[in-house]
C-alpha positions in Angstrom: -3.5 -48.4 -20.2 -2.2 -49.3 -16.8 -1.4 -52.9 -17.7 2.1 -52.0 -18.8 3.0 -51.0 -15.3 2.6 -54.6 -14.1 4.8 -56.0 -16.9 8.1 -54.4 -15.9 9.7 -54.2 -12.5 10.7 -50.6 -12.6 7.2 -49.4 -13.6 5.6 -51.6 -11.0 7.9 -50.2 -8.4 7.3 -46.6 -9.5 3.5 -47.2 -9.4 3.4 -48.7 -5.9 5.9 -46.1 -4.6 3.7 -43.4 -6.0 0.7 -44.8 -4.3 2.5 -44.8 -0.9 3.9 -41.3 -1.4 0.4 -40.1 -2.5 -0.9 -41.3 0.9 1.9 -40.3 3.3 2.7 -36.8 1.9 -0.8 -35.3 2.1 -1.5 -36.9 5.5 1.5 -35.1 7.0 0.6 -32.1 5.0 -2.7 -31.7 6.9 -0.8 -31.0 10.1 1.7 -28.7 8.3 -1.1 -26.6 6.8 -3.0 -26.4 10.1 0.2 -25.5 12.0 0.9 -22.8 9.3 4.2 -24.5 8.5 3.6 -25.3 4.8 6.9 -23.8 3.7 8.8 -26.3 5.9 8.4 -28.7 3.0 10.1 -26.3 0.6 12.9 -25.7 3.1 13.6 -29.4 3.7 13.3 -30.2 0.0 16.1 -27.7 -0.7 18.2 -29.2 2.1 17.6 -32.6 0.5 18.9 -31.3 -2.8 22.0 -30.1 -1.0 22.6 -33.6 0.4 22.2 -35.1 -3.1 24.6 -32.6 -4.6 27.1 -33.2 -1.7 26.9 -37.0 -2.4 27.7 -36.4 -6.1 30.5 -34.1 -5.2 32.0 -36.7 -2.8 31.5 -39.4 -5.4 33.6 -37.5 -7.9 36.5 -37.8 -5.5 35.8 -41.2 -3.9 34.9 -43.8 -6.4 33.5 -46.2 -3.7 30.6 -43.8 -3.1 29.3 -44.2 -6.7 27.5 -47.4 -5.8 25.8 -45.9 -2.7 22.3 -44.4 -3.3 22.4 -40.6 -2.9 19.0 -40.9 -1.3 20.7 -41.7 2.1 22.8 -38.5 2.0 19.7 -36.5 1.1 17.8 -38.0 4.0 20.7 -37.3 6.4 20.7 -33.6 5.3 16.9 -33.4 5.5 17.0 -34.8 9.1 19.6 -32.3 10.1 17.6 -29.5 8.5 14.4 -30.6 10.3 16.2 -30.6 13.7 17.7 -27.1 12.9 14.3 -25.7 12.0 12.8 -27.1 15.2 15.7 -25.6 17.2 15.5 -22.2 15.5 11.8 -22.0 16.1 12.7 -22.1 19.8 15.4 -19.5 19.5 13.0 -17.1 17.7 10.0 -18.0 19.8 8.0 -14.9 18.8 9.0 -15.1 15.2 9.0 -18.8 14.5 8.4 -18.5 10.8 11.8 -16.9 10.3 13.4 -20.3 10.9 12.1 -21.6 7.6 13.7 -19.0 5.2 17.0 -19.3 7.2 17.3 -23.0 6.5 15.9 -22.7 3.0 18.5 -20.0 2.1 21.3 -22.1 3.7 20.2 -25.1 1.7 20.0 -23.3 -1.6 23.4 -21.6 -1.1 25.2 -24.8 -0.1 23.5 -26.7 -2.9 24.6 -24.2 -5.5 28.2 -24.3 -4.2 28.3 -28.1 -4.2 26.8 -28.2 -7.8 29.3 -25.6 -9.0 32.3 -27.5 -7.5 31.0 -30.7 -9.1 31.0 -29.0 -12.5 27.2 -28.5 -12.8 24.2 -30.7 -13.2 24.3 -34.2 -14.5 21.5 -36.5 -15.7 21.1 -38.2 -12.3 20.7 -34.9 -10.4 18.2 -33.6 -13.0 16.1 -36.7 -12.3 16.1 -35.9 -8.6 14.9 -32.3 -9.3 11.8 -33.2 -11.3 11.2 -36.9 -10.7 11.5 -39.8 -13.0 9.6 -43.1 -13.2 12.7 -44.9 -14.4 14.8 -43.7 -11.4 12.8 -45.7 -8.9 14.8 -48.8 -8.0 14.1 -51.7 -5.7 16.1 -50.0 -2.9 14.0 -46.8 -3.3 10.8 -48.9 -3.2 11.7 -50.6 0.1 12.8 -47.3 1.6 9.5 -45.6 0.7 7.6 -48.6 2.0 9.4 -48.4 5.4 8.9 -44.6 5.6 5.2 -45.0 4.8 4.7 -47.7 7.4 6.5 -45.6 10.0 4.3 -42.5 9.1 1.1 -44.5 9.3 2.0 -46.1 12.7 3.1 -42.8 14.3 0.0 -41.0 13.0 -2.2 -43.6 14.6 -0.3 -43.5 17.9 0.1 -39.8 18.2 -3.0 -38.5 16.3 -4.6 -36.9 19.4 -1.4 -35.3 20.6 -0.5 -33.8 17.2 -4.2 -32.7 16.8 -4.0 -30.8 20.1 -0.6 -29.3 19.4 -1.8 -28.2 15.9 -4.7 -26.1 17.2 -3.5 -24.9 20.6 0.2 -25.5 21.1 0.5 -23.5 24.4 -2.5 -25.2 26.0 -1.2 -28.6 24.9 2.2 -28.0 26.6 0.5 -26.7 29.7 -1.6 -29.8 30.0 1.5 -31.9 30.2 2.1 -33.1 26.6 5.8 -33.5 25.7 5.4 -30.9 23.0 9.2 -30.5 22.2 9.6 -34.3 21.7 6.5 -34.6 19.6 7.6 -31.7 17.4 10.9 -33.3 16.8 9.3 -36.6 15.8 6.9 -34.8 13.5 9.7 -32.9 11.8 11.7 -36.0 11.3 8.7 -37.7 9.6 8.3 -34.7 7.3 12.0 -34.9 6.4 11.8 -38.6 5.7 8.7 -38.3 3.5 10.2 -35.4 1.5 13.4 -37.4 0.9 11.5 -40.5 -0.1 9.2 -38.7 -2.4 11.8 -36.9 -4.5 12.3 -39.9 -6.8 8.6 -39.7 -7.9 7.7 -36.0 -7.6 11.2 -34.4 -7.6 12.8 -32.2 -5.0 11.5 -28.9 -6.4 7.9 -30.1 -6.5 7.5 -32.4 -3.5 6.2 -29.6 -1.3 3.2 -29.2 -3.7 2.1 -32.8 -3.0 2.0 -32.0 0.7 -0.1 -28.8 0.4 -2.2 -28.8 -2.7 -4.3 -31.9 -1.9 -4.8 -30.4 1.6 -5.9 -27.1 0.2 -8.4 -28.8 -2.1 -9.6 -31.0 0.8 -10.4 -27.9 2.9 -13.1 -27.1 0.4 -14.9 -30.4 1.0 -14.1 -31.5 4.5 -16.6 -30.9 7.3 -14.3 -32.2 10.0 -10.6 -32.7 10.7 -10.8 -36.4 10.0 -12.5 -35.8 6.7 -9.5 -33.5 5.7 -7.3 -36.6 6.0 -9.6 -38.6 3.8 -10.0 -36.0 1.1 -6.3 -35.1 1.2 -5.3 -38.7 0.7 -7.9 -39.2 -2.1 -6.8 -36.1 -4.0 -3.1 -37.0 -3.4 -3.6 -40.4 -4.9 -5.5 -39.1 -7.9 -2.8 -36.6 -8.6 0.1 -39.1 -8.2 -1.5 -41.9 -10.3 -2.5 -39.5 -13.0 0.9 -38.0 -13.0 2.8 -41.2 -13.2 0.6 -42.7 -15.9 0.3 -39.7 -18.1 3.9 -38.7 -17.5 5.0 -42.2 -18.7 2.9 -42.2 -21.9 3.5 -38.6 -22.8 7.2 -38.8 -21.9 6.9 -36.0 -19.4 8.5 -35.5 -15.9 6.0 -37.2 -13.5 6.5 -34.5 -10.9 5.3 -31.7 -13.1 2.3 -33.7 -14.2 1.4 -34.6 -10.6 1.5 -30.9 -9.6 -0.6 -29.8 -12.6 -3.2 -32.4 -11.8 -3.2 -31.4 -8.1 -3.6 -27.7 -9.2 -6.5 -28.7 -11.5 -8.2 -30.6 -8.6 -7.8 -27.5 -6.3 -9.2 -25.1 -9.0 -12.1 -27.5 -9.6 -12.8 -27.7 -5.9 -12.8 -23.9 -5.5 -15.0 -23.5 -8.6 -17.5 -26.2 -7.4 -17.6 -24.7 -3.9 -18.3 -21.2 -5.3 -21.1 -22.6 -7.6 -22.6 -24.5 -4.6 -22.5 -21.4 -2.4 -24.2 -19.3 -5.1 -26.9 -21.9 -5.6 -27.6 -22.0 -1.9 -27.9 -18.2 -1.8 -30.4 -18.1 -4.7 -32.4 -21.3 -4.4 -35.4 -19.8 -6.3 -33.4 -19.5 -9.5 -33.8 -22.4 -12.0 -30.9 -24.8 -12.1 
């Protein structure tokens, strides 16, 4: 069933890209969920869509831009959005969560304006919204590879610092950690992963890949490090199942990935509840 993915370059690139995204997105998602910033992924995904729409708008006026991958414009907008969210969280220090809907609203508004000026959706933009196996090119593959390597290296180097900041931000800053700088680096990583993942999952669904595997992992993990393991495991299962079944059933892989991730979450919740009931009534026959 999976053999065909090794026979064609575009399928092989999509498969390996999905494996990398299935690892990087949930790992960053662990910190997002713990920091209660899950909606940041949604905000940045909408900003990325704005960047993609802006690229297509410019390409309609400047033919030379047609050959440039819209991914780069989407990444640029996502990076700016990440920095703006981080700055707004400082401005509204007592209401930090308000920074997220501000950026999300701005992203949606600008995106709609750019799409309207460009005379609506086209096939390429639709593929960015919901993901497409055929849309993953060699450039996208190498971009995702670089982003995944950067995420992995920085997670190893700054794991303890981000762990401390996630659970007790004030105490971490008092102890001398460069909290502002570490927050900026983390937000940049989130922006890069969201931009890179949109080819596989789609802009509108990428936030689910950063949160649903983590939500399922919370039902199984007994430590913070185990959350990373289970999040990555569930993320990989969802991505691989989504890409494979999406290809054979001719469905958008992003939608299938999210459906599988939701199924894993519901199964985890159900099994957790059954296990809890069994421990409460051990005398009942199994």
